[in-house]
N, C-alpha and C positions, 0 to 999 in steps of 0.2 A: 340137671339135663338140658341142652339147649335144642328147642325144637323150631324148624324152619317150616311156617305154613305158606301156601302158596293158592292163591286165587286172583282173578282178575279186578274184583272191586271188594274191597273190605267195607260194605256199606250195609249197615241192617236193613234201611230202608229199601233196598234192590230186589229181595226175595228170601226165600226159604234158605237156599244155600248160602247167603251172605248174613242171614240173621243167626243161623246155626254156628256158622265160622267165629261170628264176633262171640257169642256166648261161650263157645268153646275154648277161644284164645283167652278170656277172662278168667275161665275157672281153672286152665291151666297153668295161669299166673298165680292165681290163689293158691294152688297147690305148691307152690316154690319151684313151678318149672320157667326157665328164660325162653320166653319166646319173641320170635323175629316172624314179621310177618311180611313177605314180598308180594306186592300187589300194583297195578295199575293206577289204582286209585282209593283215596281213604274216605270215609264220609267223615264230618266235621264231629259227629258225637264220638267218634273213636278216640280223639285226638286225648282223652285224658285216661285210656287206659294204660294200663301197665304192662306195654309190650314196646318190643322195638319196630318201628314202622320203616318199611323200604322201600319209596317209592319209584316205580319204573317210569314213570311220565308216560304220556300217549305213545302207543306202539301202532304200528300198520296193519297187523295181521295177527291172527292167532300164533302163526309160526313166530312171527317176530317175538310177541311174548313169552313164548317158550323158549326162545334163546336167550332173551336178556333175564328171563328168571333164573336160566342155568348159570350163566355168567355171575349175577349176584350171589348166587347160593355157594358156588364155588369159592368166593371171598369170604363168606360167612362161616362155611365146612359146620353147619348144625350135627348134632348127634343123629338126629332123625329130620328128615324130609317129608313132609306130607302135603300132596298135592291133591286140591279138590277137582281135579279136573281139567286145569287149564293148560298145564306143563309136560314135561316128559321127564326131568332129572328128579328123582325123589326115591324114596324108601318104600312111602306108603301112597299109593295111588287110589282115590277116594271119589269118584265121580257120583256127585248127588244125583244130578240128572239121569243116571242109568248109563246105558249104553245109547251111545249117539244113532246107530244105526238103527236099533230097533226103534226108537224115538221117531227117527226120518219114516220109517216104514208105516208107523201109526198114525204119522200126519197125512199120509197119503189117502186114508179113509175120510179125510174130510173133502176129498175131491170126487168129483164123478168118478165111475169105474172107468169110463173109456179114455179118461184123462189120465189115470196113473203112470202106464208106461210111457206116454210122451212125456210126464213131468221126470221120471227116472233119468230117460235118455237125455233130456235138457240139462237136467242137475252134473250128469258125468261129465259136460263140456264147459262146465263153469268154472274159472281159474280158483274161486273162492273154494268151491267144493272140492278140488283136486289138492289144493294146500290144506283142506281138513283131513283127506284120507291120508296125506303124507305125515300132519300130528297124530293121526289114531294109529298109524302102522309103528309110530314110535313109542306111543304111549301104553298098547298092549305087547309090544314087544319083549321078551324076556330077559331084561336088564336087571334081573334080582329082585325087583320089587317086589311087594305082596300088594295084591288088590282087595280093597276093602268095599264088599258088596252091601247095598241097604235091605237087601231081600235075598229069598232063595230065588225069585223070578229074575232079578237083576243078575245073580252069580249063572243062572243059565243062559243070560245072553250074553255075559262074558265068555261062557263057553263055546256057545254056539256060532254067535258071530264075528268073534275074536281070537278063537282058537286056544284060549286061555285055559291051561290043565287046572284041575280042580286044587292041587297040592298049592296054588300059588293065591287062591281065593278064601279071604275071612268073612264070614256073614254078622255084621253089626246093624243090627235094626237101630233107626232113629230112636229117639226118646225126647221127653215132653217134660217141661218144667210144670209140676202139679201142683206148685203154690200159686205161680203168676195164672194158670189156667185150671181154674177150681170151682165148681158149684157155688162156694159162697159168697161169689163176687154178684150173685144174682140181687142178693139184699140191697147192694148198693146202686146197680147199673139197670136193672131189668125194668123197673117201671119208669125213670126218668127218660132212657133211651128209646122205649117204645113210644113215648108220649112224643118224644122229639120227632119219630118217625110218623106218628099218627095211625099207630096200630094199637088196638084194643086188645083186652087179653081173652077176649073170645076169637080173634082171630088167628091162625097159625102163621106164625114168623117161621119162614125159612133162610138160612144165609150159606152162600158161599163165599170164602177168602179166596180170590186167584190173581193171579198178574196175566198169565196168557188165557182168555177168554174163550177163543177159538180150541185149544188145546185141553181146556178143563170143560167144555162143554155147556157153556152158558147159554149158546141159542138152543141146546136139546132143551134146557132149563128153562126159558121162557116159553116154548111151545107146551112143554108138562104144565106151566103156570097156566095158559092159555087154556088147558083142557079141564082143570080144576074149577077154574072160575067159570067156566061153562056150564058146570054141574052147578053152579051156586053156591060152591064152597067158599068159605071166608078165609083167604090166603093173603099173604104178603112176603115176598123175596126181596131180602136185601143181598147185594152185591158188594163186596168190600175189596179195594184197592183195584188194580187195573188202570190203564191210560185210554187215550181217545175214546171218551166213553159217549162223544154225540153219535156217532153210527148204532152204538148198543141201544143208546135211548130213542134213537130213531127205529130201531127194530122192535123193540118194546111196542111203541105206539101203533108202528104197523101191525103188530098182531093183537093188539086189544087190549094190553095189559099195563100201558105206562103208568097208570095210577096205583097198581099194585106193585110195581116195583122200584125199589130204591138203589141207584147208582151212588154209593158213597165214594168213590175214588181213593186215591193213595192216602194212607194213615199208619202212624206208628201204633197204634193202640187198637188192637183188635180185641182183647179180652172182653171189654165192655158188650161188644156185639154178640160175641158167644152167650155172653150172661143173659141178653136181651130176647135171645132165639129160643125156638121150641125144638128144631131140629137142624139137623146141618147135610148140606145136599152136594155132593162132589162125582158128578158123573164125567170124571176125566177119560182121555184116550190113553193115556199114559203116564204113571208116577212111580218112579224106583219104591220109595216109602214117605207118602205124602206125609208131612208136618203139621198140617192144618187139619187133617183128620184126626190125629193125635191129639192135637189142642182141643179139637170139639169134644172128642171122647173125655180128655181130662175136666172139661168144663161141664159134663155131665148130659151132654147131647147125644140121642140117638144119631146114627151116620146113616146115610144113604151114598154108598160110592161102587164103583166098578169091579170087576174081577182084573181088571187090566193094570190095578194099583196094588205096589208090592204089600202095602199096609196090609192089605187084607188077608196075609198070613198071620197076623195077630188078631184078626177078628173072626166071629162067627156069624154065619149067615143067619138072622133071628135071635141073636142073643145081643151081641152090642152093634150089630149093623144089619142092615137091609143090603143086598148085593143084586148089581143087573150085570147082564152079559155084554149087553151091545149098547155102548155109549152113545147111539146116534138115534136109539129105540124109544121114542115120546110114549109111547102106549107102556111099555114097562117102567119107564122112569114113574110117570103119571100114576100107575099103578101103585107103585112102592110107597109114593108120598101119601097118596088115599089112606093106605094101611095106619101112616102114621098121624092120622087125624084122631086116633084113638090116644087120649090122655094118659089112661094108665098102661098102654103099651109104650108109650114115649118113655116116662118116669122108670119102668120096668130097665128098658133098652139104655138107659141113660146111665142108671146106676151101674149097670153092667160094664158100659164102658168106662166109668170112672176107675172100676176094678181093675180094666184092663191098663191103664195108663198107669194107675199106682204099681204096676208090676213093670213098666218100661219108662221109667223115669231118664231124665236127662243123665242123671250121675250114673246110673247103668251104661248108659250109651257112651259116656266118657270115659268108664272104666274097660268098657270093651275095647276103644281104640288104644287105650294105654297098654292094656296087655298086649297088642300087636307091637305097640313100642318098644316092650320089652323083651320080646321075641327078638327084635330087631337087633337090639343093643347087645343082646346077650348071643349071638350067631354072628356077627358082623363087626368088621373093624374097620380101620384106615385104607389097609390093602383090598379088601372088598370094594370101598369107593372108589379107588382107582382103576379097579379092573371094568367096573361097570361104566365108568366115563370114556374109557378105552373104549368100550363095545358100542357105546351110543356115537362117539364121533366116526368111527368106523363107519356105520349103518348110515350116518348122516352125509359123509363123503360119497 
């Protein structure tokens, strides 16, 4: 079977979507599938992968990317086209970031209440936003594709914001590599990394792994740290990944927690940080199904995250995780972190999280996607693809 994977950047250094896609492509190739990847850019470490790489080169806009990807795919004619959220010509539309409309509404929560209506009005006038609306109208139009949602919450967003009927949606939760992320790595990494960070074993080490610090609630987490330290508690926060760290370090110093926060910056190796940590904190405003939460659970860490994270459908509040309702509520977050100063509770929750992760492996995730592929191949042939293209071209014109 020939598979066409579509995403803007095939580079595991970029984020969760890209890491998942690279791992997924590699596993498909191991299983004997012919994998073609259509992307604007490819990371250096993907050069040795057993895939056919099709570089589109720089494109001027998201619409231009979708058009260029369609042209390339028409020439390749894969058996199944699997788009990760960037294009519109596909059999499987699988937006790892969830609904862009839902995400945009959640981002408004970062603004003062009085400013939100103004921001909505300004966005409607921006050419980039209008172009994105055109892209979305094509992605969610009924061109015969199946939409893969990473959670029930994401599926509900597809129905509510985009009018997608339930029969077009399949739910496939993210999965995690439980060998790469495992409690057994503590024996190798815990003590050396804590020494490197200057954190002793009597200090609670909290961890967050994120790219978009605003969306993932790092500012709330820094303020929660201030509350805990003011109580005389021994705690240290490690923030892994992210860019433009200077303003965030400045914020930590302004809050008086600079010495208790380590901003690590970009890294490909996150497993040692999970091994060194005592708990994982992810006060996100929006996540379709957070990979980093699954990685933390697989590593045996108790988790604190928000009810706005689709991965919570795999977690039980008080068992594998502690859940908060408002990602901006410093008191609520600090209170849940305070609970996890109890070492026995951390161990109990970490063990429960590991068991949950073992039921949600990356292999299970891949098998769920392959089931969708088989459904497509059984029910559709070349005549279907020609009809779908004709419908899309009519809409675009």
